[in-house]
N, C-alpha and C positions, 0 to 999 in steps of 0.2 A: 433568905432573903437576907441581909444585915445592912449594918449603916454606918457612916461615918462622919464624922465633926467636919469640916473643913471654911478655909477662907473662901470665902465668897469674890468672885473676879469685881463686882461692884462694891465691896465694902467700905462703910462711910459714906454711898450716896445716898441723897434724900430721896425716898420712894412716896405713893399715896397708894393706898388700896381702892381698888378699881370699884370695891360693891360699897366698902364702909365710908370710904373716905378718911381713913386715919392718916395719916403722914408721919414718916420715923425715919429711920439711918438705917441701912440693913448693917445685921455684925457680922452674920456667916449664914454658913447653910449645912443643912442635915441631906447629906444622900443614900435613898437605899438602895443598893444593887442587890442584882442576884445573884445566888449563890453559885447557879452552874454555870453559867457567861461572864459576869463580874459586870456589867455592863448596869448601869445606873436605869432604875426602872421609875424611879419618883422622885421629887424632892421637894425636902421645905426651907425656905429661907428662914432668920431669927431678924426682927424688924425692931428697933430700940424707939419709942416714942420720941418727938421733937420734942414735944414739952412731959408732964410726968406721966407717969400709967408704967403697967406693965408690959416686955416685952410681948410681942406675938409672934405665930407663927407664920406664913402663908404660902400658897404656890407663887413659883415666879412667874404664871400667869394672871395672878390677881395684881400683880403691880405694876404701876408705871412711874418712871422718873417727875421730879416737883422739885422745883426751886421755891422756894418763901423766898418772897418779894417785903413782904408785911402791910402789903396793900390789898385791900379786897376788892374781889373780885367787883367789876359793875356790873351788875344782871339789869 
């Protein structure tokens, strides 16, 4: 298996992590490819926090689009 860093087609889009609730902006992705077939077997997306903090990795399935309106949700 080998990996490559490439631009994610949703780069710059705001997202929320489904489990942790962290929000950030997609910066890029790391694609792991099979040496035999060259097909992508796994992907990790680099997300930069909307506020301060460290960039983190997530799988595409862990993320959902997010729009920060600045207004708290009414629960």
